[in-house]
C-alpha positions in Angstrom: -126.0 -74.0 161.9 -123.0 -71.9 161.1 -123.4 -68.2 161.4 -121.4 -66.0 159.0 -120.9 -62.2 158.9 -120.0 -60.7 155.5 -119.0 -57.1 155.4 -117.9 -55.0 152.4 -118.8 -51.4 151.3 -119.0 -52.5 147.7 -122.6 -53.8 147.3 -121.9 -55.7 144.1 -119.0 -57.6 145.6 -121.0 -58.2 148.7 -123.8 -59.9 146.7 -121.2 -61.9 144.7 -119.5 -63.2 147.8 -122.9 -64.0 149.4 -124.0 -66.2 146.5 -120.6 -67.9 146.3 -120.8 -68.7 150.1 -124.3 -70.1 149.6 -123.1 -72.3 146.8 -120.2 -73.6 149.0 -122.6 -74.6 151.7 -125.1 -76.1 149.3 -122.3 -78.3 147.9 -121.2 -79.4 151.3 -124.7 -80.2 152.4 -124.4 -78.0 155.5 -126.7 -75.2 156.8 -125.6 -71.6 157.3 -127.0 -68.2 158.1 -125.2 -65.4 156.3 -125.7 -61.8 157.3 -124.5 -59.0 155.1 -123.2 -55.6 156.3 -122.2 -52.5 154.5 -120.4 -50.8 157.4 -118.4 -52.0 160.4 -120.6 -50.2 163.0 -123.7 -52.3 162.0 -121.7 -55.5 162.5 -120.5 -54.4 165.9 -124.1 -53.6 167.0 -125.2 -57.0 165.9 -122.4 -58.7 167.8 -123.3 -56.8 171.0 -127.1 -57.6 170.6 -126.9 -61.3 169.6 -124.8 -64.4 169.9 -121.4 -64.6 168.2 -120.6 -65.2 164.5 -118.6 -68.3 163.8 -116.9 -66.7 160.7 -116.4 -63.1 159.7 -115.3 -62.1 156.2 -114.0 -58.6 156.4 -113.1 -56.1 153.7 -109.8 -54.4 154.7 -110.4 -51.1 153.0 -113.5 -49.4 154.3 -114.4 -45.8 155.3 -114.8 -44.9 159.0 -113.2 -48.1 160.3 -110.9 -50.4 158.3 -111.0 -54.2 158.5 -108.0 -54.4 160.8 -109.6 -52.1 163.4 -112.9 -54.0 163.1 -111.1 -57.3 163.6 -109.5 -56.0 166.8 -112.9 -55.0 168.1 -114.3 -58.4 167.2 -111.4 -60.1 169.0 -112.2 -58.1 172.2 -115.7 -59.6 172.2 -115.3 -63.0 170.5 -111.9 -64.5 170.6 -112.9 -67.7 168.8 -114.4 -66.1 165.7 -112.7 -67.2 162.5 -111.6 -64.1 160.6 -110.9 -63.9 156.9 -109.8 -60.7 155.2 -110.9 -59.7 151.7 -108.5 -57.5 149.8 -107.6 -56.3 146.3 -104.0 -55.4 147.3 -101.3 -57.8 148.3 -99.6 -55.2 150.6 -102.4 -55.8 153.1 -101.6 -59.5 153.6 -99.2 -58.9 156.5 -101.8 -57.0 158.5 -103.6 -60.2 159.4 -100.9 -61.4 161.7 -101.7 -59.2 164.7 -105.4 -60.2 164.9 -104.7 -63.9 164.2 -106.7 -64.0 161.0 -107.4 -67.5 159.6 -106.5 -66.4 156.0 -107.0 -63.8 153.4 -108.6 -63.8 149.9 -107.7 -61.7 146.9 -111.0 -60.3 145.6 -110.1 -60.9 142.0 -109.7 -64.6 142.7 -112.6 -65.2 145.2 -114.6 -67.2 142.7 -111.7 -69.6 142.2 -110.4 -69.9 145.8 -113.4 -69.5 148.1 -114.4 -73.2 147.9 -111.0 -74.4 148.9 -110.8 -71.9 151.8 -114.3 -72.9 153.1 -113.2 -76.6 153.1 -110.4 -75.7 155.5 -112.6 -73.4 157.6 -115.3 -76.1 158.0 -112.6 -78.6 159.1 -111.5 -76.1 161.7 -115.1 -75.6 162.9 -115.5 -79.4 163.2 -112.3 -79.6 165.3 -113.5 -76.8 167.6 -116.8 -78.6 168.2 -114.9 -81.5 169.7 -113.7 -79.1 172.4 -117.1 -77.9 173.7 -118.9 -79.2 176.7 -122.7 -79.0 176.4 -125.0 -78.6 179.4 -128.5 -79.5 178.4 -131.6 -79.2 180.6 -135.3 -79.0 179.8 -135.1 -75.2 179.6 -131.7 -74.3 178.2 -128.5 -75.4 176.4 -125.2 -74.0 177.5 -121.9 -74.3 175.6 -118.7 -74.3 177.6 -115.4 -74.1 175.7 -112.7 -76.3 177.2 -110.2 -73.5 177.5 -112.6 -71.6 179.7 -112.8 -74.3 182.3 -110.4 -73.8 185.2 -111.6 -76.7 187.3 -114.7 -78.7 188.1 -115.8 -79.7 191.6 -118.5 -81.8 193.2 -121.4 -80.0 194.9 -124.1 -82.4 196.1 -125.7 -84.0 193.0 -124.1 -81.4 190.7 -120.7 -80.9 189.0 -119.8 -77.2 189.3 -117.7 -75.7 186.4 -115.5 -72.9 187.5 -114.8 -70.5 184.6 -112.9 -67.3 184.5 -115.9 -65.1 185.1 -118.7 -67.4 186.4 -119.7 -70.8 187.6 -122.1 -73.2 185.8 -123.5 -76.6 187.0 -124.5 -79.8 185.4 -126.5 -82.6 187.1 -123.8 -85.3 186.6 -121.2 -87.2 188.6 -117.6 -86.1 188.2 -116.8 -89.5 186.6 -119.4 -88.8 183.9 -118.1 -85.3 183.4 -114.5 -86.6 182.9 -115.7 -89.2 180.4 -117.7 -86.6 178.5 -114.8 -84.1 178.4 -112.6 -86.9 177.0 -109.5 -84.7 176.7 -106.0 -85.2 178.1 -105.7 -81.7 179.6 -108.4 -82.7 182.3 -107.4 -84.9 185.2 -109.1 -85.9 188.4 -106.7 -85.0 191.1 -108.8 -86.4 193.9 -112.4 -87.6 194.3 -114.0 -84.2 194.4 -112.0 -82.2 191.8 -111.1 -82.2 188.1 -108.5 -79.7 187.0 -107.6 -78.2 183.6 -103.8 -78.6 183.3 -103.8 -75.5 181.1 -104.8 -73.3 184.1 -102.5 -74.7 186.7 -100.3 -71.9 188.0 -97.9 -74.0 190.1 -97.5 -77.2 192.1 -96.1 -77.1 195.6 -95.6 -80.6 197.1 -99.2 -81.9 196.7 -100.9 -78.5 196.6 -102.0 -77.2 193.2 -102.6 -73.5 192.7 -105.0 -72.7 189.9 -105.0 -69.4 187.9 -107.9 -68.0 189.9 -106.0 -68.5 193.2 -107.8 -71.7 194.3 -105.5 -74.2 196.0 -106.5 -77.9 195.6 -104.9 -80.8 197.5 -103.9 -83.7 195.2 -104.1 -87.3 196.4 -100.8 -89.2 196.8 -102.0 -91.7 194.1 -102.5 -88.9 191.5 -99.6 -86.4 192.1 -97.1 -88.4 190.0 -99.6 -88.8 187.1 -100.4 -85.1 187.3 -96.8 -84.0 187.0 -96.2 -86.3 184.1 -99.3 -85.1 182.3 -98.3 -81.5 182.9 -94.8 -82.1 181.4 -96.4 -83.7 178.3 -98.9 -80.9 178.0 -96.4 -78.1 178.0 -94.1 -79.9 175.6 -97.0 -80.2 173.2 -97.8 -76.5 173.7 -94.2 -75.6 173.0 -94.3 -77.6 169.7 -97.6 -75.8 168.8 -95.9 -72.4 169.4 -93.0 -73.4 167.2 -95.3 -74.4 164.4 -97.2 -71.1 164.8 -94.0 -69.2 164.5 -93.0 -71.1 161.4 -96.4 -70.5 160.0 -96.0 -66.7 160.5 -92.6 -66.9 159.0 -93.9 -68.6 155.8 -96.7 -66.0 155.7 -94.1 -63.3 155.7 -92.1 -65.0 153.0 -95.3 -65.4 151.0 -96.0 -61.7 151.4 -92.5 -60.7 150.3 -92.5 -62.9 147.3 -95.9 -61.6 146.1 -94.8 -58.0 146.6 -91.5 -58.6 144.7 -93.4 -60.3 141.9 -95.9 -57.5 141.8 -93.2 -54.8 141.6 -91.3 -56.8 138.9 -94.6 -57.1 136.9 -95.2 -53.4 137.1 -91.7 -52.5 136.1 -91.8 -54.8 133.1 -95.1 -53.5 131.9 -93.8 -49.9 132.3 -90.7 -50.6 130.3 -92.6 -52.5 127.6 -94.7 -49.4 126.9 -91.5 -47.4 126.5 -90.0 -50.1 124.2 -93.1 -50.0 122.1 -92.8 -46.3 121.7 -89.2 -46.6 120.5 -90.0 -49.4 118.1 -93.0 -47.4 116.7 -90.7 -44.5 116.1 -88.1 -46.6 114.3 -90.7 -48.3 112.1 -92.4 -45.1 111.2 -89.1 -43.8 109.9 -88.5 -47.1 108.1 -85.4 -48.0 110.1 -86.2 -51.7 110.0 -82.6 -52.9 110.7 -82.4 -50.7 113.9 -85.8 -52.0 115.0 -84.8 -55.6 114.6 -81.5 -54.9 116.4 -83.5 -53.3 119.2 -85.8 -56.2 119.5 -82.8 -58.6 119.7 -81.3 -56.5 122.4 -84.5 -56.6 124.4 -84.7 -60.4 124.0 -81.1 -60.8 125.3 -81.9 -58.6 128.3 -83.7 -59.6 131.5 -87.0 -58.7 129.7 -86.6 -62.0 127.9 -88.0 -63.1 131.3 -87.7 -66.8 131.1 -87.9 -66.3 134.9 -91.1 -64.4 134.7 -93.8 -66.9 135.3 -97.5 -66.4 134.6 -99.8 -69.1 135.9 -103.3 -68.8 137.3 -102.0 -68.6 140.9 -100.3 -65.4 142.1 -98.4 -67.2 144.9 -97.0 -69.9 142.5 -96.1 -67.1 140.1 -94.2 -65.2 142.8 -92.4 -68.3 144.1 -91.3 -69.7 140.8 -90.3 -66.4 139.4 -88.1 -65.7 142.4 -86.5 -69.2 142.5 -85.9 -69.3 138.7 -84.1 -65.9 139.0 -82.0 -67.3 141.7 -81.2 -70.5 139.7 -80.0 -68.3 136.8 -77.4 -66.7 139.0 -75.9 -70.1 139.5 -76.1 -70.9 135.7 -78.7 -73.5 136.3 -81.1 -74.2 133.4 -84.7 -74.5 134.5 -87.4 -76.3 132.6 -90.9 -75.7 133.8 -94.2 -77.3 132.9 -97.3 -76.1 134.9 -100.9 -77.2 134.2 -103.9 -74.9 134.9 -103.9 -74.0 138.6 -107.0 -71.8 138.4 -109.0 -74.0 140.7 -106.2 -75.4 142.8 -107.3 -77.0 146.1 -103.8 -76.4 147.6 -103.7 -73.4 149.9 -101.3 -70.5 149.2 -99.4 -71.2 152.5 -98.9 -74.9 151.5 -97.7 -73.9 148.0 -95.2 -71.6 149.8 -93.9 -74.3 152.1 -93.7 -77.1 149.5 -92.4 -75.2 146.5 -90.0 -72.9 148.3 -88.3 -75.7 150.3 -88.0 -78.2 147.5 -86.8 -75.6 145.0 -84.2 -74.3 147.5 -82.9 -77.8 148.0 -82.7 -78.4 144.2 -80.8 -75.1 143.6 -78.3 -75.9 146.3 -77.7 -79.4 144.9 -77.5 -78.4 141.3 -75.1 -75.5 142.1 -72.6 -78.1 143.3 -72.5 -79.8 139.9 -69.6 -78.8 137.7 -71.5 -79.2 134.3 -75.0 -79.7 133.1 -76.7 -77.9 135.9 -80.4 -78.2 135.5 -83.7 -78.4 137.3 -86.8 -79.8 135.7 -90.2 -79.1 137.4 -93.6 -80.4 136.4 -96.8 -79.5 138.2 -99.8 -81.4 136.9 -103.4 -81.3 138.1 -105.2 -84.7 137.7 -108.6 -86.0 138.6 -107.7 -87.1 142.1 -105.4 -84.2 143.0 -102.0 -82.7 142.1 -98.7 -84.2 141.2 -95.4 -82.2 141.6 -92.2 -83.6 140.3 -88.9 -81.8 140.8 -85.7 -83.3 139.3 -82.2 -81.7 139.6 -78.6 -82.4 138.7 -76.9 -84.0 141.6 -73.3 -84.7 142.8 -74.1 -87.8 144.9 -74.2 -86.2 148.4 -76.9 -88.4 150.0 -76.8 -91.9 151.5 -79.5 -94.5 151.8 -80.3 -95.4 155.4 -83.1 -98.0 155.7 -84.8 -96.6 152.6 -84.5 -92.9 153.8 -82.3 -90.6 151.9 -80.0 -88.7 154.3 -77.9 -85.6 153.5 -74.1 -85.9 154.0 -73.9 -82.2 154.7 -72.6 -81.1 158.1 -75.7 -79.1 159.0 -78.0 -82.2 158.8 -80.4 -80.9 161.5 -80.9 -77.4 159.9 -81.1 -78.9 156.4 -83.8 -81.4 157.5 -86.1 -78.7 158.9 -87.2 -77.6 155.5 -88.1 -81.1 154.4 -90.0 -81.7 157.7 -92.1 -78.7 156.9 -92.8 -80.0 153.4 -93.8 -83.4 155.0 -96.2 -81.7 157.4 -97.8 -79.6 154.6 -98.2 -82.7 152.4 -99.7 -84.7 155.2 -102.6 -82.3 155.4 -103.7 -83.6 151.9 -103.1 -87.2 152.9 -100.3 -87.0 150.3 -97.2 -88.9 149.7 -93.6 -88.0 149.0 -91.0 -90.1 147.2 -87.3 -89.3 146.8 -84.9 -91.3 144.6 -81.5 -91.0 143.0 -80.5 -92.4 139.6 -77.2 -91.8 137.9 -76.5 -88.0 138.5 -80.2 -87.0 139.0 -82.1 -86.5 142.2 -85.9 -86.5 142.0 -88.7 -85.6 144.5 -92.3 -86.6 143.6 -95.2 -85.2 145.7 -98.8 -86.3 145.3 -101.5 -84.3 147.0 -105.1 -85.7 147.1 -108.3 -83.6 147.0 
């Protein structure tokens, strides 16, 4: 059973979201318990009185206490709660960084995007369940999260779990406990102890000092393995940190693109009203020739807006609008064909990673061509998923090495990072990427599966 807290001071929106969540769980065949709150204080009382919520959907704009402050209070009590922000304004996207929000939803698109988001959330919940140790007796069931376990030691017929603030016991041998944990951060350092590598403070010769100050002597047979496992563990943690930093960077880029697109949209709408007033005045005075000339002038100006994209996805709009504007500066012709993205299963973050990197590479390659600079983009939704094809003019600056296309540019490492990020995003959808060159054209095809 997954417990969900849903808070919004707008009762109509609260009910809408409640029913949409119920439908998501009905479709997934899973059980949930959803509690609705109209104010933050009620939710905090509930968290104090009862067990934690697995997921919290928080309105950002609320009286008395906004969603950000509420999220901070929830984090103080329940670090593992998945937080999703609900907002009507893109300028609030960035606020989720500091409280490690899982994602955000625009209220106007919740009926279109909630199902995809819940799919990702449920996958995250399933992954977290793999990292819980369950102690079951006739009278109780106790959950222990792996990261809370500092070490485990043998005490008679029991295994004693040392946590940050308490100890718990399970009537099992340490060998059974280690098999049940089944995770590479736990290692038996001698017959009476299992340690969590995550909580090792330092190793001095064969003495291991844990974060709580306990010093454990490691057997000669295990000290080499422990050091090797520690090195592998911290290298993996470093990679995770780098990925998290890249993720935040893409979120920031996402935010900036959406805000730029929103400002451009407002400016264009404002100017259009003024242009209509001018045209109305000219036509009222029967100055048809001047009205036609005025229209032609507008069409030749930036308001012709072949770089102003209007799809059913605000992030795709922002990305494509920005990149097409950049391409125009290099005199690159862009042809675009985008199918209905209203119910896209691809997350906003992954659109940001895939489109931005591929488009940047295409612009850079096309800008080096002397004539016939062009980029052709097709995004097509099909029954099994999504197909993205990006084709650009090309000056022959890659080589084929064992079937892999390698750039001949000097900054190979930096240039490859963007494509690595694309590959990672595509892999989340069990997708495939194909790159090929023919004549003076370079083409990237991406297939994403539902």
